[in-house]
C-alpha positions in Angstrom: 200.1 -11.7 153.1 198.6 -13.4 156.1 195.0 -12.7 157.4 196.2 -10.6 160.3 198.2 -8.3 157.9 195.4 -8.1 155.4 192.9 -7.2 158.2 195.3 -4.7 159.7 196.0 -3.0 156.5 192.3 -2.7 155.7 191.7 -1.2 159.1 194.6 1.2 158.9 193.4 2.5 155.5 189.7 2.8 156.6 190.7 4.4 159.9 192.1 7.4 158.0 188.7 8.1 156.3 185.7 9.8 157.8 182.8 7.5 158.6 180.5 9.6 156.3 182.8 9.4 153.3 181.9 7.3 150.2 185.4 5.7 150.4 184.6 4.4 153.9 181.3 3.0 152.8 183.0 1.1 149.8 185.8 -0.2 152.1 183.1 -1.6 154.5 182.2 -4.0 151.7 185.6 -5.6 151.5 186.0 -9.3 151.7 189.2 -11.0 152.8 189.6 -14.2 150.8 192.1 -17.1 151.4 193.8 -19.1 148.7 196.5 -21.6 149.6 197.5 -19.7 152.7 197.6 -16.3 151.1 195.0 -13.7 151.8 193.6 -11.1 149.3 191.4 -8.1 150.1 188.7 -7.9 147.5 186.5 -4.8 147.1 183.7 -4.9 144.6 182.9 -1.4 143.3 182.4 0.6 140.2 185.3 2.4 138.5 184.4 5.8 140.0 184.6 4.4 143.5 187.8 2.7 142.6 189.3 6.0 141.6 188.2 7.5 144.8 189.8 4.7 146.7 193.0 5.3 144.7 193.0 8.9 145.4 192.7 8.3 149.2 195.3 5.6 149.2 197.8 8.0 147.4 197.1 10.4 150.3 196.8 8.1 153.3 198.0 4.6 152.5 200.6 4.4 149.7 201.1 0.7 150.2 197.7 0.0 148.7 198.2 2.2 145.6 199.7 -0.5 143.3 197.0 -3.1 144.3 194.2 -0.6 143.7 195.6 0.5 140.4 196.1 -3.1 139.3 192.3 -3.7 140.0 191.3 -0.6 138.0 193.7 -1.6 135.1 192.2 -5.1 135.0 188.8 -3.8 133.9 187.0 -6.2 136.3 183.5 -5.6 137.2 180.4 -4.1 135.5 182.2 -1.3 133.6 185.1 -3.6 132.5 182.9 -6.1 130.7 
């Protein structure tokens, strides 16, 4: 994925959420990282917020579902340690 696609996907997903929602607040913390020309959207959050994002992705942005699920399954972060 290139930076333009990563940024565009993030904006399309966040654009479907209300500005007051917890999911939008979590997405605002996203970081787009580059590694050898590939770009990754990284969102640091607890498991509960990850599940909220997964629910919204299933509703509004199905392309993100597998990536969010993979992050939840990896157990990364405070609750996965």
